[in-house]
Structure formats: structure tokens, C-alpha cells
C-alpha positions as CSV (number, residue, x, y, z in Angstrom):
1,X,90.3,26.4,26.6
2,X,90.3,23.8,29.3
3,X,86.8,22.3,29.6
4,X,87.2,22.1,33.3
5,X,87.9,25.8,33.6
6,X,84.9,27.9,34.6
7,X,83.7,30.6,32.2
8,X,84.1,34.1,33.4
9,X,81.2,36.5,33.6
10,X,82.3,38.4,30.6
11,X,82.6,35.2,28.5
12,X,79.1,34.1,29.6
13,X,77.8,37.5,28.4
14,X,79.5,37.2,25.1
15,X,78.1,33.7,24.5
16,X,74.6,35.0,25.3
17,X,75.0,37.9,22.8
18,X,76.1,35.4,20.1
19,X,73.2,33.1,20.9
20,X,70.8,36.1,20.8
21,X,72.1,37.3,17.4
22,X,71.9,33.7,16.0
23,X,68.3,33.4,17.3
24,X,67.3,36.8,15.8
25,X,68.9,35.8,12.5
26,X,67.0,32.5,12.4
27,X,63.7,34.2,13.2
28,X,64.3,36.8,10.6
29,X,65.1,34.1,8.0
30,X,61.9,32.2,8.9
31,X,59.8,35.3,8.6
32,X,61.3,36.0,5.2
33,X,60.5,32.5,4.0
34,X,57.0,32.8,5.3
35,X,56.4,36.1,3.5
36,X,57.9,34.7,0.3
37,X,55.6,31.7,0.5
38,X,52.6,34.0,1.1
39,X,53.5,36.2,-1.9
40,X,54.0,33.1,-4.1
41,X,50.9,31.4,-2.8
42,X,48.4,34.3,-3.3
43,X,48.9,34.5,-7.1
44,X,48.7,30.7,-7.3
45,X,45.5,30.8,-5.2
46,X,44.0,33.4,-7.5
47,X,44.9,31.5,-10.6
48,X,43.3,28.3,-9.2
49,X,40.1,30.3,-8.4
50,X,40.0,31.7,-11.9
51,X,40.7,28.3,-13.4
52,X,37.9,26.8,-11.3
53,X,35.4,29.4,-12.3
54,X,36.4,29.0,-15.9
55,X,35.8,25.2,-15.7
56,X,32.5,25.7,-13.9
57,X,31.2,28.3,-16.5
58,X,32.3,26.1,-19.4
59,X,31.3,22.8,-18.0
60,X,28.7,21.1,-20.1
61,X,25.2,21.5,-18.7
62,X,23.5,18.3,-17.6
63,X,20.1,17.4,-19.1
64,X,17.2,18.8,-17.0
65,X,14.9,16.5,-15.1
66,X,11.8,17.2,-17.1
67,X,9.6,15.0,-19.3
68,X,10.6,14.5,-23.0
69,X,8.4,16.2,-25.6
70,X,5.5,14.0,-26.4
71,X,2.2,14.0,-28.4
72,X,0.5,15.4,-25.3
73,X,2.5,18.6,-25.5
74,X,1.2,21.9,-26.9
75,X,3.6,22.6,-29.8
76,X,4.2,25.4,-32.3
77,X,6.7,25.7,-35.1
78,X,8.6,22.9,-36.9
79,X,8.2,19.4,-35.5
80,X,11.4,18.3,-37.3
81,X,13.5,21.1,-35.9
82,X,16.9,20.4,-34.2
83,X,16.2,23.2,-31.7
84,X,13.4,22.4,-29.2
85,X,12.5,25.3,-26.9
86,X,10.3,24.3,-23.9
87,X,8.7,27.0,-21.8
88,X,7.1,26.5,-18.4
89,X,4.8,29.5,-18.0
90,X,1.9,31.0,-16.1
91,X,-0.6,33.2,-18.1
92,X,-1.0,35.4,-15.0
93,X,2.7,36.0,-14.5
94,X,3.8,39.5,-15.6
95,X,7.3,38.3,-16.5
96,X,5.8,35.6,-18.7
97,X,3.9,38.3,-20.5
98,X,7.1,40.2,-21.2
99,X,9.0,37.1,-22.4
100,X,6.0,36.2,-24.6
101,X,6.9,39.2,-26.8
102,X,10.2,37.6,-27.5
103,X,8.7,34.2,-28.1
104,X,6.0,35.6,-30.4
105,X,8.7,37.4,-32.5
106,X,10.8,34.3,-32.6
107,X,7.9,32.2,-34.0
108,X,7.1,35.0,-36.5
109,X,10.7,35.2,-37.8
110,X,12.1,31.6,-37.6
111,X,9.0,29.5,-37.2
112,X,10.4,26.9,-39.6
113,X,13.7,26.6,-37.6
114,X,12.4,25.9,-34.0
115,X,9.9,23.7,-32.2
116,X,8.3,25.6,-29.4
117,X,6.6,23.7,-26.6
118,X,4.4,25.4,-24.1
119,X,3.8,23.8,-20.7
120,X,1.4,25.1,-18.0
121,X,2.9,26.0,-14.6
122,X,0.3,28.1,-12.8
123,X,1.7,29.5,-9.6
124,X,-0.3,29.2,-6.4
125,X,-0.2,32.9,-5.7
126,X,-2.1,33.7,-9.0
127,X,-5.7,33.0,-8.4
128,X,-6.7,33.2,-12.1
129,X,-3.8,31.3,-13.6
130,X,-5.5,27.9,-13.6
131,X,-8.7,29.2,-15.3
132,X,-6.4,30.9,-17.9
133,X,-4.5,27.7,-18.5
134,X,-7.9,26.0,-19.0
135,X,-8.8,28.6,-21.6
136,X,-5.5,28.1,-23.4
137,X,-6.0,24.3,-23.5
138,X,-9.6,24.7,-24.8
139,X,-8.3,26.9,-27.6
140,X,-5.5,24.4,-28.3
141,X,-8.2,21.7,-28.8
142,X,-9.5,23.7,-31.7
143,X,-6.1,24.4,-33.2
144,X,-5.9,28.1,-32.0
145,X,-3.6,28.0,-29.0
146,X,-1.3,30.7,-30.4
147,X,-4.2,33.1,-30.9
148,X,-5.5,32.5,-27.3
149,X,-2.0,32.7,-25.9
150,X,-1.5,36.1,-27.6
151,X,-4.8,37.5,-26.2
152,X,-4.2,36.1,-22.7
153,X,-0.8,37.8,-22.4
154,X,-1.6,41.0,-24.2
155,X,-4.8,41.5,-22.1
156,X,-3.4,40.1,-18.9
157,X,-4.3,43.2,-16.8
158,X,-7.9,42.9,-18.0
159,X,-8.6,39.5,-16.6
160,X,-5.9,38.8,-13.9
161,X,-7.5,38.3,-10.5
162,X,-11.1,38.7,-11.8
163,X,-13.8,36.5,-10.3
164,X,-15.7,36.4,-13.7
165,X,-12.6,35.5,-15.7
166,X,-14.3,32.6,-17.4
167,X,-16.8,35.0,-19.0
168,X,-13.9,37.2,-20.2
169,X,-12.2,34.1,-21.6
170,X,-15.4,33.1,-23.5
171,X,-15.4,36.5,-25.1
172,X,-11.8,36.0,-26.2
173,X,-12.8,32.6,-27.6
174,X,-15.6,34.2,-29.5
175,X,-13.2,36.9,-30.9
176,X,-11.0,34.2,-32.4
177,X,-14.0,32.3,-33.8
178,X,-13.9,29.2,-31.6
179,X,-16.9,26.9,-31.3
180,X,-18.1,28.2,-27.9
181,X,-20.0,25.0,-27.0
182,X,-16.9,22.9,-27.5
183,X,-14.8,25.6,-25.8
184,X,-16.9,25.4,-22.7
185,X,-16.8,21.6,-22.7
186,X,-13.0,21.4,-23.1
187,X,-12.6,24.2,-20.5
188,X,-14.4,22.2,-17.9
189,X,-13.2,18.7,-18.9
190,X,-11.2,16.2,-16.8
191,X,-8.7,16.2,-19.7
192,X,-7.6,19.8,-19.1
193,X,-7.3,19.2,-15.3
194,X,-5.1,16.2,-16.0
195,X,-2.9,18.1,-18.5
196,X,-2.3,21.0,-16.1
197,X,-1.4,18.6,-13.3
198,X,0.9,16.6,-15.5
199,X,2.8,19.7,-16.6
200,X,3.1,20.9,-12.9
201,X,4.3,17.5,-11.7
202,X,6.8,17.2,-14.6
203,X,8.4,20.5,-13.8
204,X,8.2,20.7,-10.0
205,X,11.7,19.4,-9.4
206,X,13.4,22.0,-11.7
207,X,11.2,25.1,-11.6
208,X,10.9,27.7,-8.9
209,X,9.7,30.7,-11.0
210,X,8.2,31.4,-14.3
211,X,9.0,31.6,-17.1
212,X,11.6,28.9,-17.2
213,X,13.1,27.9,-20.6
214,X,14.8,24.6,-21.7
215,X,16.7,24.3,-25.0
216,X,17.1,20.8,-26.2
217,X,16.6,19.4,-22.7
218,X,19.0,21.8,-20.9
219,X,17.9,24.7,-18.8
220,X,19.0,28.1,-20.1
221,X,19.1,31.5,-18.3
222,X,16.2,33.7,-19.3
223,X,17.6,35.7,-22.3
224,X,18.1,39.4,-21.8
225,X,16.9,40.3,-25.3
226,X,15.2,38.8,-28.4
227,X,18.5,38.8,-30.2
228,X,20.1,36.7,-27.5
229,X,17.2,34.2,-27.6
230,X,17.4,34.0,-31.4
231,X,21.2,33.5,-31.2
232,X,20.9,30.6,-28.7
233,X,18.4,28.9,-31.1
234,X,20.5,29.3,-34.2
235,X,23.7,28.2,-32.3
236,X,21.9,25.0,-31.2
237,X,20.8,24.4,-34.8
238,X,24.4,24.9,-36.1
239,X,25.8,22.4,-33.5
240,X,23.6,19.7,-35.0
241,X,24.6,20.3,-38.6
């Protein structure tokens, strides 16, 4: 067709129809590609999320920012054990009393396989937690921390929140045959105040609730059962063998 020749009205309409069809075809193709990319991308996105969660769950836990075990610590069990369980606890905490049942069973069953370290972490909302910690320390000074720990947790509802708690603790001391004069002296000593403050300061950057457990320097989730706690201890021992 001669380029100088003008297009007829019909020819112009035909050209518009062709352009419209081509435009619709192009748009349809783009939409198909977009949908295809979305359908391909969603599974990949899900796979990446699952992979990321797997890596997060299985990532090695970093050592916690707590003091290393020292001669100042209250310890029970085997000092040469390859499994060191540290507990930050509050004698007036009901959850601590429940977990103490597990700890007590652990020390009864595999006392020779684990070193248990008890650290004071009296919470500010518990008005009798510091006096109870003082009683625990005073008993420790006479080699009977375990006995006092058992009584304090087992009889928690008897003394918690009581204004005359010191008198109650003295009765407990008498029941486990402590020297009461020494018990009172240690209970009111600067040494016990220093010990409680050191434990609090050492755990303040890591702990928001009690009890909080650390196994070989790494924080662990509070076990749901005694069997789970025992398994964690034995697994840690086997890793070291």
C-alpha cells in the first residue's frame, strides 16, 4: 500500500482491533507469568522459613552470662561430675517448690553423676524470701543445706509471708539438729547478706523468673518432667565421654 495513501475508516478500525487483541494477549501473558512466579515462590518461601526455624532450633546455645562455679557456691552431688546443674531459686516461689521435687529425686537417684549448685535469687514481691535464704545459708554453714532446703520447700505455705518467719526457721533448724547459737549468728551475719547479693548480681542479666536452670553453663528450658530433667543430665554426661 502506498505510504502516502490515507487509511480508510474501516482499515483504521481493523488496526485498532488488532492492537487491542495484541494488548490483551500481552496482558494475559504477563498475568500468567506473575501467577506462575507466585505459585513457585510460595513453596520456596515456606521451605526457607522451615529451614530457618530448623537452623534456629538446632543452633548451638551460647554460654550464659553467669559466674562460673566457685568455692563460694552451695553445692550438692559429685564435685567431679561432667554435668553441672545450676539453679537460681527463691524459697518462697511456688514454682520453685514444685521443681524442687524433681531436683530432690535427681539427687536421690544419680547423686554421683551430677553436681547441683543452688544460688539465691529472692524475688522482690516475696517478703519472706530473703529471710528464708538466710536460713538456707545458715544451715549450709553447718553442712545441712539439703535438709533445710527440703523443709523450706515442703513447708512453704507454713512460713511464706509470716512476720515471725525467723522463729519458724529456728524451729526447723532445731528439728535438723543444728547448733542454734551458730545458726542465729550465721543467719544475721554480713557473710550471708554478701552471698545473697552476689548471687542476685551474678544472675540479674539472665534471669527474669524463678526457677531458672543452667546445664554446663547454658540455660535450659525448665523440664516438663523428672524424666526429661534426668535425660538432659545423662545426655550431657554422654557428650563428655
